[in-house]
C-alpha positions as a Markdown table, in Angstrom:
| # | Residue | x | y | z |
|---|---|---|---|---|
| 1 | Met | 2.9 | -14.9 | -2.3 |
| 2 | Phe | 3.9 | -11.0 | -1.4 |
| 3 | Thr | 2.5 | -8.0 | -3.1 |
| 4 | Val | 4.3 | -4.5 | -4.4 |
| 5 | Tyr | 1.9 | -1.1 | -4.9 |
| 6 | Val | 1.7 | 1.8 | -5.5 |
| 7 | Leu | -1.3 | 4.2 | -4.2 |
| 8 | Tyr | -2.3 | 7.7 | -5.0 |
| 9 | Ser | -4.2 | 9.8 | -3.0 |
| 10 | Pro | -5.8 | 12.2 | -5.5 |
| 11 | Ser | -7.1 | 15.0 | -2.8 |
| 12 | His | -3.8 | 15.7 | -1.3 |
| 13 | Glu | -1.7 | 14.1 | -5.0 |
| 14 | Lys | 0.8 | 11.6 | -2.7 |
| 15 | Ile | 1.7 | 8.5 | -3.5 |
| 16 | Tyr | 3.3 | 5.7 | -1.3 |
| 17 | Ile | 4.8 | 2.3 | -1.7 |
| 18 | Gly | 4.4 | -1.0 | 0.6 |
| 19 | Tyr | 4.1 | -4.3 | 0.2 |
| 20 | Thr | 1.4 | -6.9 | 1.9 |
| 21 | Ser | 1.2 | -10.6 | 2.3 |
| 22 | Asn | -2.9 | -9.4 | 2.1 |
| 23 | Leu | -3.5 | -6.4 | 0.4 |
| 24 | Glu | -7.0 | -6.3 | 1.1 |
| 25 | Gln | -6.4 | -5.9 | 4.6 |
| 26 | Arg | -3.8 | -3.4 | 4.1 |
| 27 | Met | -6.3 | -1.0 | 2.2 |
| 28 | Leu | -8.2 | -1.5 | 5.4 |
| 29 | Ser | -5.9 | 0.0 | 7.1 |
| 30 | His | -4.6 | 2.0 | 4.9 |
| 31 | Asn | -8.1 | 3.0 | 4.3 |
| 32 | Arg | -10.4 | 3.0 | 7.4 |
| 33 | Leu | -8.5 | 0.7 | 10.0 |
| 34 | Gly | -5.2 | 1.9 | 10.6 |
| 35 | Lys | -5.5 | 4.7 | 14.0 |
| 36 | Lys | -1.4 | 6.0 | 13.4 |
| 37 | Gly | 1.1 | 6.4 | 10.8 |
| 38 | Trp | 1.8 | 8.7 | 7.5 |
| 39 | Thr | -0.6 | 7.2 | 5.6 |
| 40 | Ile | -3.9 | 7.8 | 7.3 |
| 41 | Arg | -3.3 | 11.9 | 7.2 |
| 42 | Tyr | -4.2 | 11.8 | 3.0 |
| 43 | Arg | -7.1 | 9.5 | 3.0 |
| 44 | Pro | -8.8 | 8.1 | 0.4 |
| 45 | Trp | -5.9 | 6.1 | -1.1 |
| 46 | Glu | -6.2 | 4.7 | -5.0 |
| 47 | Ile | -4.6 | 1.6 | -5.5 |
| 48 | Val | -2.5 | 2.5 | -9.3 |
| 49 | Phe | -0.1 | -0.6 | -9.5 |
| 50 | Thr | 0.4 | -4.1 | -8.6 |
| 51 | Glu | 3.3 | -6.8 | -8.6 |
| 52 | Glu | 3.5 | -9.8 | -7.0 |
| 53 | Phe | 6.3 | -12.0 | -5.7 |
| 54 | Glu | 6.8 | -15.1 | -4.2 |
| 55 | Glu | 9.1 | -14.6 | -1.4 |
| 56 | Lys | 9.3 | -11.5 | 0.4 |
| 57 | Ala | 12.7 | -10.6 | 0.0 |
| 58 | Glu | 11.9 | -10.1 | -4.0 |
| 59 | Ala | 9.3 | -7.7 | -2.9 |
| 60 | Met | 11.1 | -5.8 | 0.3 |
| 61 | Lys | 14.3 | -5.5 | -2.6 |
| 62 | Arg | 11.6 | -4.1 | -6.0 |
| 63 | Lys | 9.6 | -1.7 | -3.2 |
């Protein structure tokens, strides 16, 4: 199962769209554990939308 998700950073008014097979772990990475990448500059993130797909290819198309 893959989840497409939309994050919002209220403090910076930014939106991020991604997909993952483990949303809980991915959110930890976006908000706490990640050391590099675009999203670490705009913490904290809130989930504003999710949609689940059986196949990775489907999630990638939706993103």
